[in-house]
N, C-alpha and C positions, 0 to 999 in steps of 0.2 A: 554597367548596371544590368540587373536581371529584368527581362521584359516579361510581364505576367498579365494574364487576364483571368477572369473567374471561370476557369475550367479545371485543369489538373496538371500536376507535375507528370509529364508523360512517363509511363511505365512505373512510376514510383508506387502507386497503389495497386498496380496490376497483379503483383504476386504477394505483396505484403500490405498491411494496413497500418501505417505508422502512427496516425493519430486517431484512427477510427476503431470502433469496437466490433462492428459486425458487417454483414455482407453487402448492404446497400451501397456503401461507398466503393466497394470492389467493382460494382457495376457502373460506377462513374456517373451517378445521377446528377451530381453537381461537383465541380472540381476546380482546382487551381492549376491552370495549364501554363507552361512557360516555353519560351523560345530562347534557349541559352546553351551555354557549354557546360560540360561536367564541372569544370572549375567554378563556374558561377553558382551552380547548384550547391556545391560543397560550401561555398562562402555563405550561402543562404542558410544551410543547415547549421553551420556554426552559430549563426545568429539565433536560429530556432532553439538550439540547445542552451546557450548562454551559461552563466554561472549557476543558475538555479535548476538546471536539468537534474531530474531525479533518476533513480536506477532504471526505471522503465522508459522514461522519455528519451533516453539516449539511443534507444533502438532506432529512432528516426534517422539520426545521422549515420548509423551503421549500414543503412540500406542503400546508400546512394551509388556506390560503385557498381554493384550488381544490377541495380536498376538501369543504369545506362548501358550495361552490357547487353541487356535484353531489349533495348529500345527498337531494335530492328523488327521485332514482332511483339509489340506491347499487347497486353491482354485486357479486354473489356474496356472500361471507361466510356460506356455508351451514354448518349444523350447529355452531353455537357451543357451546363447553364452558364451564361455570361451576362454581364451587365455593363451598361454605359450610363453615367449619371444624366446625360442629356445629349441631344443631337445638335451639332454646330448650326447656329442660326435658327435653332428650333425647327429645323426641317427634317422630316423623316429620311429623305433621300441622302442627307449628309451624315447619317449614322453609318457605322461600319457593319456590313453584313459579309457574306462570302466566307473566306477561310477564317477559321478560328484563330489561326496563328497570326493573322494580320490585325487582330484586335488587342494585341498585347499592350500592357501599360507597365510602368515602373511601380515597384512596391517600395514602401518606406523602410529604410535600413533600420534594423533592430525591432521591427514591429511583429514579425511572426512569432506565434506562441503555439507550441504543439504539446498536447497531453493526450493520454488515452481517452478516446471519446470526445475530443475537442480540438479544434484548430481555429486560429484567428490570424488575420493579416490586414494591414492598412495599405491601400493603393494610392499612388500619387494622383489618381483621377478624382480623389475626394470620396472614396468609399472605404469604410471600415467594415470588415467582414468577419463573421464567426459562424462556425457550424458545429452541430452535434448530431447524434444518430440514435435510431432504435433498430429493430430487427430488419425492417424492409424500407425504412424511411429516413430521409435526411431533412434536418431543419436548419435553415440559414437565417441569420440576421444581417441585413444590409443597412448600415447607417451612412447617410449621405451628408457629407460635411462640406459646406461652401468653401471654395478656395479661389485662388487668383485665376485659375483656368476657367472654371465654370461660373464663378460668382454665385449669384442667388438663383440663376436660371436652371433649377433642378427639375427635370421631367424624366425620371429614370425609364430606360427601356431594357427589358430582359429578353434575351434570345436563347432558345433551346434548340440545339443542333441535332439533326438526325444523323448521328455520326458516332464513331468510337475512336479510340486512340490510334489504331492502325489503319483507319480509313477502309475498313473491311465491309462496310455496309453494302448490302446488295439491293434490297428494297426497303421502303419505309413509308409510314403514313404519319401525319400530324393533323390534329384538329384543335382549333382555338375557339373557346366560348367567349363571345364578345360581351356577355353580361357579367360573368364571374371572373373572366381572365384565365380560366383553367386551360392549360396546354396538356394534351394527352396524345398518345399514339403508340407506335411500335416500330421495330426494325428487325431485319434479318441480317445477321452478322456471321463472320467466319471465326473459328477458334484460332488461337495463336500458335498452337503446336499440335494440330490434329486434323481430322477430316470431318466433312459435313458442314452444317450450318446450324444456327439456333436463332430463335426469336426472343426478343426481350421487349417489355412493355413498361410504360412510364405514365405518371400522372402528377403534374406540377400545379400547385395552387399558390396564390399570393395573398398577402394581407397587409394593410397599413396605409393604403392610398386609393383614391378613386381612379378608375380606368379612363384613359384618354383615347387610345385606339388599339386595335389588335389586327393581326394578319399573319401572313406567311412570307417567306423570302426564298428566293432561288438564286444562288451565286451572289452577285454583288447588289442585287436589287430586291426591294420588298414592296408589298402592296397590302392595302387594307381589305381587299377582296381577291380571292375567295378566303374562307376561313378554314378550309381543309386542303390537304395536299398529299399526293402520292408521288414518290420519286423512285426511279431505279438507280442502279449504280452510276450510270453515265454512258459515255460513248468512247470506245477505244481506251486510251489512257486518261481521258478527261473524267475527273470525278466531280459529281454534282454536289455542291454545298447547298444545303437546304434546311429549313426548320420553321418554327413558329415564333411569334414575338407578341409581347404585350407592353404597351407604354402607359405610364401612370402620370397623373398630376403630382405636383410636389407633395410629399408626405408631410402632414402637419407636425408630426413628432420627429421627423427626420429618419424614421425607421420603416423599412419594408421587409416583411418576412417572406421566405419562400419555403414551401414544404413539397418535397419530391418523393413520391412513393414508387416502388418498382415491383415487378413480378416477372416470372417466367411463364405465367399461365395466360394472362389477359390484361387488357387495359383496365377493365372493371375491377379485377383483383388488385391491381396496383393502386387504384383510387381507394378501394376498401382498406388496403393495408395502411395507407397514409391516414385515413380518417379514423381508423381504429387505434392506431399506435400514437398519433399526435393530434387527437381531436381538440385539445385545449390550447395548442400552439404555445405551450409553456416551455420556453427554452431552458430555463434553469432546472426545471424538473427533469427534462430529458437528459441534460448534461450530467446531473447528479446521479441519475440511474445508470448512465453509461459508466461513470467513474466507479460506482459501487459494484457494478458487474465485474469490472477488472479487479477491484480489491478482493472481492470474494474468490475469484478464480485464483489469484496469486496467494491466497492465505494459507494454502497447504504446504508451502515451503518457507523455511526460516533459516537464518544463519546467525552465528556468533562471529562477527568479523575478525576478532582477535588482533585488530590493528591493520588488517588488509585495507589498502587505500580505497578511496571512493571510486576510482576508475575500475579497479578490479571488481568491486561490487556491481557497478553499472554494467560491466561486460557480462557478468553472470545473469543478472535479472533481465537484461536486454535479450540474451539468448533465449530465456524462457518465454519472454514476450513474443518474440518472432515465431517461436514454435507454435503458438496458439493461433496463428493466422489462417492456416489451411489444414485440412479441408473445411468447407463451410456446409452448414446444415440447411438443405433446401427441402426438407420434409414439408409436405402440403403445398409446395410451390414449385412443382416441376411436372413435366409431361412424361416422365420416364417410368415411374412406378405408381401404382394405384393407391388412392386414398391416403391413409395415415402411415403407410409403410415408410420406414426410415430411408432417406436418400441424402447422402452427402455428395458434394461435387468438389472439383479442384483437387483431385489426387494428382499433384503436379510435381513430379511423377513418382510412382512407387519405387522406381530405381533409385531415386534420391532419398526417399523418406523411410524406406524399410530399415535402414541401418541404425539410425538414432532417433528420428522424429517420432515414429510410432512407438518404439520402446520407451521413449521419454513419456509419451502420453499414457502409457500403461502404468507408469509410476505416478504421474502427476494427476491424471484424470481418467481412472480406469472405467468409469461408467460411460464416458464419451467414447473411449476406445472400443468398448463392447458394441456401442452403436455404430461405430465406423465399420467394424467387421460385419455386422448385420446389414449395413448398407452395401458392402461388397457383395454379399450374398443376394440381396434384392436386385442388384444390377445383373448378377448372374442369372437369376430367374427371369428377369425381363428381357435380357439381350442374348443370353446363351453363353456368355463368357465373363470371367472376372475381369475387371479393368486393371490395366497396368498404369496407364496415364489417362487422365480424364479432366476436361475443363469445359465450362459453359455448355453442359449437357451433351458434349460431343466426345467421341473416342479420340484419345491422344495417342501419339506415337509411342509404342513400346520401346524400351531400351534394354537390350540384353535379353534377360529371361522373363519368365512369368512370375514376377516378384511378389504378387499378392499371395503366392504360396508361402513365402517367408513370413509375411505379416500374419497370416492365419496360424502358422505353426508357432510363432512367437506368442500369440495370444493364448494358444492352447497350453503351452508349457508353463505359462504364467497364470493359469487358472482364472482367466476372465470368464465371467458368467453371462447367462442370457443368450447364448449363441447356439444355433442348431449345428452341432458338430458333424452330424451325418451329412447334412447338406453341404457343409464346408468341405468335407472330404470328397464328396461328389464333384464339387466345383474345381478343386485343385487337381484331382485325378483327371478331370476333363482336360486341363492344361497339358498334362503329361501324355495323354493317350490319343487325343484328337487334334488334328491340325486344321485351323480355320483357313478360309480362302485368303483373308487379309491378315496374316500374322504380324504385319507391321503395326497393328493397333490392338491386338489381343492374342492370347495364347502363345504358342511357339511354332517355329517353322523347322523344316528339315528333320521331322520326326522319323522318317524312314531311315535316314542315315544314322540318326542318333541311336535308334534301336539296333540297327544292323552292325554299325561300325564302332559305336561307343564314343563318337565325337561328331562335331559339325565340320564337314570338310570345307576347305577353301574351294570355291567354284563348285558348290554342291549341285546335284541334279535333283531339283525339287519341283515337281509339277502339281502337287496337291494344293499348294498355297503360295502366296507371294508376299514378299517383304524385302527388307534390306539384306540381301543374301550375301553379305560379307560379315565382318566382325566375328569370324568363326571361333577365334580364341575366347573373346568376351562371352559369346553365347554358350560355348562349351562349359566354361567355368560356372556361369550362372545357372545353366540347366542342371549341372551336377549339384549345385547347392539347393536349387529348387527341389530336386528329387530327394535330397537328404531331408528337407523340411517335410515333404510328403511322407517319407518313411516315418518320421516322428509321429505324425498324426495317425498313420496307419497302425503303428504299434500301440498307441494309446487307445485306439478303438478296437484292438484285438484282431486286426487284419494282418496276421503274421506272414502270410505268403506275400502280400503286397509290401509289407515292411522289408522283407528280405530282397525283393525285386528292386525297390527304389533305393535301399541302402547300397546295394551293389552298384546301381547306376550312379550314385553319388561319388563313386571313385573314378568316373570317366575322365575327370580332369587330367589324370596321369597319362592318358592316351596321347596327349599333346605335349608331354614333357620329354624333351630331348636331352638326355644326360650329358652329352658331349658338346652341347652348344656353348660357344664362348660369346663374349661381348667386349667391344672396343669403344672407348670414349675418346674422341678427338685423336684417334689413331693409336691410343695406348690401351693395352690389355687391362681390363678392370680386375683381372685375377680371379674371376668367378666363372664357374662352369655349371651348366645345367639351367636351361631356360625353356619356357613354353615356345612352341613353334607351330605354324599352321601346317596342315597335312591335306593332301588331295584325296579324292575318292579311292584311289588305288593304294593308299597307305604311304605313298612317298612323301617326303618332306618338301615344303616350300620354305624359303628363307624370308624372314622379316627381321630387320635389325632391331634388337631389343630396345634400342634407344628411341626408335621412331614413335611419335605421338607423346613423347615426354615434354616437359616445359622447355628443354634446351633444343628440341626439334621444332615442330609446329603443332598447333592444336588440331587434333583429329576429331571433328564434330561427329555427332551421331549420324547426321543426314548427308554429310558432304565428303566423306572419305571412304575409299575402298579397302582400307587396311583390315587386318585381322583383329585389331582392337580399336576401341574408340574412347576418347576423352582420357586415355592413359596409355602408357607403354607396356610392353611385355615385361619390362623390369618390374613394374608395380603389379601388374595382373598376376604374375607368378605367385605372389603372396596370398591371393584370394582363394584360400582353401580352408575356410573357417571350420568345416566339418572334420578335417583330418590334418591338423597342424603337426601331429606327431610324424606322419608320413612325409609331410613337406619338409620338416626340419631334417629328417634323415636324408631325403632326396637332395637337399641343398648342401649336404656335407656335414651335418651335425650341428649341435648348439653353438659352438664357437664360430663356425663359418656363417651360420644363420645370423648371429648377432652382428658380425662384421658386414654381412651383406645388407642388413637393415640400416646400419650406419652409413654405408655407401649410398644407399637409396636416398636417405634423408639429407646427406651432406654434399651431394654432387649435382644438385639441380635436377634430379630425375623425378621429383615428387612435387605435386601441386597441392598444398595443404588446403586450398580452397575448394577442392573437388572431393566428392564423397568417397571414392575408392581409397583415398589417402587417410581416412580417419582411423580405420582399424590398425593399419600398419604402425601407427604411433605406439600401440600397446602390444604388439606381437612379440616383444622381448619377453613377455610373461611366459610364452610357450617354450622358450629356451632356458627357463629358470632364472631370468634376470629382470624381475619386476621393477627393481630400482631404476633400470635404464629406461623403462617406459615412463616413469615419473620424470626422469631427467629430460627425455625427449619432449614430453608434453610441455615442459617449461621453456623449451626453445620456441614454441609456437604461441603460447599464452604467457604474457600479453604482447609479444613482439608482432604477431600477425592478427590476433583477435584481441581487440581492445575497444575502448570507448571513444576513440577519435573518429574523424571523418574517414580515415583510411583503415578503420578497424575491422573490416571484413576483407579477406584476401581474395574472395571470389563471389560467386552468386549464392545467395542464401538458400535458394531453391525451396521456398515455402517452409522455411524453418529448419532445413536439414543442417546447415551450419550452426544455427542457433542452438539446436538440441545437442549437437556435438559439444559445443562449449559448455552448456548447462550440465550435461552428464559428466564430462571430463573434470569440470571444476567441482563437481559433487563427490568425486572419488570412486564412482562405480560406472565403468564403461561397459555397455552391453555388447554381447556377441549375438546379433539379431537372429532369431529363430531357435535360440537355445536359452535355457535358464542359467545363464552364465554372465556374471559381471566381473570384469577384470579390475582389481583393486589398486588404487593409488591414493596418496594423501589428498584430501580436499584442499582447495585454495583458501580455506577459512579455518578458524579454530574448530567450528563444527557446522554441519549442515544437517537439517532435519526435514523429512517429508512425512506428512500425515495422509494415510490412506482414507479417502473419502467414504469408502464402503465399510471397512473394518474399524475406522476411527483410531487405528493404532499408528504410532509415530516411530519412524525409524531414524536413527541418528548415527552419523559417523563423526567422531571427535578426535582431534589431533592433540596429543600431549607433546610438549616442547615445540609447539607451533611458533614459527617466526615469520612475520610479514615480509621479510626480505627474501624469503625462500632459499635459505641456505640449507635448512633442515627439510629436505624433500624426500628422504629415504626412510622407509619403514624399518625400524629395528626389531620390533615385536608387536603383536596385536592380541587383543582379547575380543571375544564375542560373548556378549552378555556376562562379562566378568571372567570367562574361561579362556585359556590360551587358544589362539587360532593361528594356524600356520599356512593354510592354503592361500594362494595369491588370487583367488577368485571366490565368489559367493553366489548362491542361487537367489532366485526371486523371493524365496521364503523370507529373506531379510526384510523386504518391503511389505510382504503380506502379514508377517507376524509382529512387526514393530520391534525388531532387534536393535541392539546397540553395538557398534564396532568402535573400539578405541585403538588408535595407532600411536605408538611411541616413536617419535621421529628423531633422526640424527643427520649429520652432514655427509655421511658416506654410506655406501651400500653395506648391507648386512647379509646374514644367512637366511633371513626371513623369506619364505615363499620360494625357495630355490630348489628344494628336493623334488624328486620325481613324483612323490605322493602329493605334493603341493600344487602341481600344475593343472591347468584346465583340462577337461575331458577331450578325447579325440576318438574317432571311430576305429582307428587302428590300435586297439589295445595292445596287440602284440608288438607294436613298434615302440612302446613306451620305455623299454629299457634303454632306448637311445637317448633319453633325457638325462641330463645331469647338470650340475652347476657349470655354466659356460665361462671358463677362464677365471682369473683372479679377481678379487674385489677391487673396485676403484678406490 
């Protein structure tokens, strides 16, 4: 059985919000916490989903695997609220205080219900619980049901812990009002993937029964005096458990409500948020508003299933749902930027989200995406650097390059409005030209070598700043693409000298390409030559086995490995040249070899489809003139790896990164982030439509000869607005102008999209003669 108390599924809502609509639950004001195995939670989620699970609700079950992957450093979950229906023997000393994990109780099988903006569960202790939310406030209903364990002796006690999910609290205060029962206070906590600390504030009120007694607790004991408490972290490895409590007489109706407001500014603001947003304590109103907010948000996308089964539909809409989880809007409730300036938090992390998450939002919610860019720039003005990763008001660890550059370029080429592009250019150029002291959390490192040598050396000599001075291949590739994105904005703003400079730097990836490098797998020659390799300051080569850091080797984390790549192998990183696929195809031996090499990557255990660098390589057959193979490859991953079951996510969703990958791939337009380029494949439905909230124009991709068994997955021919269309890609104008694409499908590859003129753009225009149809049709 799963042991549960009224706190939170650890980690589950730290990166995603499965049944919640907005940020107050992310902060963990009140949660359901469990002490169990991954298998137990999966069993619970199956119950949560049930037969009635709709397209959006299934997102909850899809988040379990990556949730537990990250439990080593869960995020937020501050000030959890727990309840006990009575103290044994009616004695305060007999209630359970101390560790939140020791207060666990069993829940009733089949009782959990999860929907957007709503969650409920019944506990064997005799408490039925349901919760809903507003912007900064959670509202809970606790129904106390007499049972064999407690009988009629109900005198509920609520505990509010000065704690978070990862026990990172440093200092905290709590105050309990003996007249009203209000519990309020604050705490200082550590971010889960970054540096520094942050303060969070709470304000909890109760309604439905008269107060019996109040007080505070420290570790396993509680007292009715004093009513205020200050605690530090503890001593050595001993963590102090502490908080406030209020005990009630038996509620006449059996119901006690709890309302918990939160803020990043002050306790007073937390109380004001709660009183303003849920002054009437009307649970049904709040729940309805939350549900309607989700319905409105999802209304811009529609499908004609064409017989596609329920699971496929659930997978699609769940992907969209998870994409809407982060970042969160903390405008007016943060100490970082002044006044009403836009401020979003939980860019967790841009390395994960620039590829598909933000491009999806540009289609799905362009107004919010413009706000996100403005928030990037406000952070730059306040702190001097664009964020790469950010959470809980703190700087997060950068991964690879300065990838906010890619996000800004993507927004520019897709004509997002309301953005100060001159300021944006200043910010991204700052990334390229100035090295911060701590480039592990912002900007780039090794800029002297980058400018002098054209690559990041292995064992670089960098005294200007400090960070993870390895990952030299990953950083070189990402810096090159960052510079390509800067060149794009420079050209758009008429800065032609800068354009030429950064465009030239975008070719630096080739300085780590070793044409004669071979690769062996289990002692056998893979048959391919030419791989990236690390180089020293003096230009000599260092060897790293191209297989290292692949799924068949061992995971190379960002923070714990000294390799030249992280989270993926050289085998896969070699393909990350989105700015110049023409040159890459030529370097790897031409289209035929390029296709065979992609096949080998996908089919020999060298690729982890649950990790973000693996997303684009599904579609890179397009650049070799074989768009049909991209479609075929995609269908090997959806629904086999991405589906609506408990195992339906192959890795960590990373704030909707995988969700957006699924949503875009199943829509038929896969973005090359930083460019106005979408690679075309047939959608997984008869048609998919998106309505632009700004222009109110609807774009549609429609499949002719669609079959839900996915035999006809190859485009035979296409029309755009009724006219023949042969390119295997399309620009963002498709979504801005409300165009219609129609694909006629068949069971085999065709000539569509295979000619040199049909291929996506590359910076090496002179290399494009290397493109031609790769091999015979299948």
